[in-house]
N, C-alpha and C positions, 0 to 999 in steps of 0.2 A: 077261177084258178089262181092259186097263190104263187107269187113270185118266190123262187128259191133264193135264200139269203145265206150269207156267210155265217155259220153258226159260231165259229171261234173268231173273235175280233183280232185284228192285227195288233201285235204287241212288239215290245223290244226283243222278245225271244225269236221273232221271225227273221228269216234271211231277207233283208230288204235293201234296195238300192234306190237312192233318190231321197229328197227331203221328207222328213216325218210329217211336215205340215203341207205337203203337196195337195193340190186341189183334187187330184185323182189318185186313188190307190187301186192298182191293178194287181190282183192275186191270181197266180196260176197254180193249179194242182196239176203236176206233171209226172211223167214216167220217162226215165232216161233211155229206155229201150223202145218206146213207142214211136213208130215212124211219123205219126201225125205231130207229136211233140217235136220231133226232129225238124219237120217242115215249118212248124210255128216258131222255132228258136230264132232264125234270122229275122223273122217278121217282128217278134217281140224286141229283139235287139234294136231294130230300126225305130220302132215306136219309142223305146227308151231314149234313143238319141234325139228324135224329133221333138218329143214332148218335154224333154230335159227336166227343168225344175218344176214343171206342172205335174209330174208323175212320180209316184213312188211305186216301185215294182217289188212284189213279194213272191217268193217261190216256196211252195210246199209240196211234199212228196205224196204221190199217189201211185205207187208201183203196182201194176196189174200183173202179179206173179203168175197167174194162171195162163196168161198169153205171152208174157215176156219173162222167160226164166232167169234172166240176169238183172232184171229191174230192181228187185229188192236189195240185192247185194250192192248194186251201183248206188242206190240211194243211201244205204248204210255207209258206204265208202265216202260219199259226199259229206255226210254228217260227221264222220270221223275226221276228215280233213277240216271241216268247219270248226271243230274244237281247237284247231291250231290257227284259226283266223283266215283260212283260204277258201271259204265256201265258193265264192263266185268264180275263182280260177278253176276249181274242180268241176263246178256246174258246167261251165263252158267247155272244158276238156271232155267231159262225158258226152255232151251233145255233139261235139265235133268228131267224136270217135264212137258213136253209138252202135256201130256194127260190130265192134269188138269190145265186149264187156265181161270177158272171162276174168277170173280172180287175178291171174298174173298180169293181165292188161290193166286192171284197176289199180294194182300196186304200182305199176310203171307210171300211170297217170298221176298218182299221188306223189310219187317221187319227182316227176317232171314239174309239178307246181310248187315244189319245195317243202313238202310235208316230211316230217320225221316218221319213217316207216315203222320203227319200233313202237313209237307212241300210237300210231294208227292201229297197229296190230293189238296193242294192249287195250285201246279204247273199244275196238270191235269185240274183243273177248269179254270185257267188262260189261258191255251191253248198252251203254248210253246211246250210241247211234241207232240201234234197233228200236229202243224205246221212243226216240224222236220220230222215226219213220212211222211207227205204229200210231203215235199220237196224231201225226199229220193225216194218216190214213183214216183214222176214226173221225177227225174233224171234217174230212172230205165227205164221208158218208153222211154225217149229220147235216152237212151243208147242201146235200142233194147232188153232189158231183157224181155223175154216172158214166164217166169215161175220161179219157185224157186226149188233149189238154182240156181242162175246164177253167174258165176265167170268171172272175168276179170283179166288177167295177164299182167301187165305193160300196161294197157289201152285197150288191145285187148280182146274181148269176147272169152272165152275158151269153145268150144262146145264139147270137148271130155268127156269121162267118168270121174267122180270124185271118182271112186274107188281108193284106196290108190296107188297101184303099177303104173297103167298107169298115174295117176295124178302126182305122184312124179317123174316118168320118164320124163314126159313132162316138169316139172319144172327144172329138171336137164339139159335137152336139152336147155332150155332157158338160164340157167346159162352158159353153154358151148358156146352158140352163142353170148354172150355179149362181 
């Protein structure tokens, strides 16, 4: 059985947090409306704090629109706000309010993180945010992501639990093996 690998290498185009030369690169394919992604959000935040400079975290979109009707629009909104440099603030806001992702709520979140709403609307109409979400989605499929959240550690899909202790223990073992 072949290990699933990240098909699209991490680049400067990705939304990333942490040093580019970190020993571990953790990529998450996520869906803003997915309850499991919502449960993983605070765990990933803790991992980011605990592993600090040893970890670069990358988020990519995998909206499962068939099951989560607001996920695609939420991802597009995050990408529209990202064009103004506030991706992480919007990412966090969406997960903190994932039970209310209707269009009016999305606009209020964009405003709350300081985005220019006229520019957000223009960018959404122009389509760059949609193209980014579609590109992430295609990369997820090519990488073997079959649900959300799906994590990759240094390019290899992590199929273990993402509950904090086992996940952190696995990351520690990756560090030890480097």
